[in-house]
N, C-alpha and C positions, 0 to 999 in steps of 0.2 A: 469494572473491567478485571479480568483475570490476569494476574501478572505472570502466569506460567507460560512456557513456550507452547506452540501449537503441537499437534500430534505428529510424530515422526514415524512414517510408515516403515522405513527400513529398521528402525529400532524395535517396533512391535514385532516384526518378523523375526528379529534376532532373539527377542525375549520369549517368543512363542513358536519355536521351530517345529514342535510336534503337533501344533494346533493350526495347521495351515488353513483348514476349513474355517476355523474361528476367525483368523486374521482376514481371510477373504470376505467373510460375512460382515466383519467390522468395517472393512473398507467400503463395501457396497452400501452399508447403512450410513456411513459418514458422508459420502459424496452428496447424496440428496439433501442431507441436513445443511451442508454448507451452501448449496444452491438455494434452499429455502430461506437461509439467513438473508440473502440478497432480497428475496421477495418480501421479507418481514419489515423492511424499511420502506416508508412512503416514497413514491417516485421523485418527490421534490427534495428528499434528504440528501446530504452529502455522502452518506454511507451508500445509498443506492447508486449514486453516480460512480463512486470508486469501485464498488463491487461489480458493477456492470462491466467495467474494464477487466476486472479480475476473473470473471466467470469462465473464460476459456481455460484457465489454469486450475480451477477448482475440481475438475474431474480427473486431473492427472495425479495418480497415486504417489508419484515421486515429489510432488509439490506440497509443501507445508505452509499454510497460511497462519500467521501468528494470531492467536486468539484475541489479544488486546490490541488496541490501536490508538493513535493520537487523535484527539478531538479538541477543537478550539475555534477561535476566530482569528482571521487574518485580514488585514486591510492592505491595499496597494502601497501604503506608506510604511508598513511595519514588517511584513513577512514573519516567518517563524522558523526556528531551527531546533532540531532534536538530535541527540547523540544516540547512535546505535552501534552495537558490536556486530561486525561482519567477519565471517570466517573465510580464510583463503580456500579457494577451489569451490566455493558455493556460488550459485547464480541466484541473484536476488531480483525480485520483482516488487516495485513500489507503486502504489496506486493512490493518487492525491485527487480528492473530489471536493467540490464546493456546492453550496445550495444555489440552484439556478436562479431563484427569485431574488436573491441578494447579490448576485454577481453583477457588477457593472457591465452594461452592454459592450460587446467586442473586447472583453478582457481576455488575457492569456494567462494560463497557469504554467508555472515552472517548477521543476524539481532539480536540485543540484546535490551532488555528493562530493565532500571534501575529505581528504585523508588527514592523518595526524600532523602533517606539515602544511596544512591549509592550501593544498594543491587540489584544484578541481579534477576529479577522476571520472565523473559521469554527469550528464545533463539531459533533461528532456524538456521540450517546449511544446505546449499545446497550441492548437489553432485558435484564432480569435473566435470567441463565443463558445468554445468547448467548456464543459463543466467538470471534466476530469482529464488527467494526464497520467500515463504510465511510464515507468523507467525501468529498464533492465540493466543490472550491474553485475557483470561477470567478474568476480573478485579473484583476479590472478595476482594481485599485489601482495597483501599480507593480512593476517588476522589482526584485528585491532578495532579501536573505536573510530567511527567515521561521523562526520557532521552532515546531516541531511537538512537542506534548506528548502522550504516551501515558500513560494511567493506568487503574488498576483500582480500583473502589469495591466493597468487600466488606462484608457485614453483620458485626457483631461476632461473635466466636467463635474457636475454636482455630485456624482456618485463615486468619484475617485478616492474618497477617504472612507467609504463605507466599510464596516466590519462584516466579513462574510463567514458564516459558519462553515467549517471545513473539517476534513478528516484525512488521515493517511493510514492505509493498511500496507503491510508488506509480508512477503513470504519468500521461500527459498527452495532450491533443489540441491 
């Protein structure tokens, strides 16, 4: 995974103001590549599930999808948290996906965002059986480090403790 931030289209336009044709060609070339990235993952992969939800945003030149992403396993008994820096006045889109074959039947996926004082500032809840959930967070609060919690809620049963391969992508405008 590449630790650098995703491509920022406004930054490219600032850096290359005299090369508007180059910037336009670059943008046109990049959008199909991002859409192909979704197609490059098998349909049963958690990446495919999350990127399917992200696909409406990938053609928007104002939207930047971070190139690296979180990947791991989550069980209904553990969940997972990651710290991310969010900047004030940006609108963030988070996409959490799980492997359909490993997800317990009728499970629900959740995303929560907590600020530096452990106050929940945003939440998304999937429908039972959905393999991905998206969350929009319009950061009108403050620039800072936020805690993103991913969790799976499963009905009681033999699969309730199963570890599920999962991913989380995010991007911003």
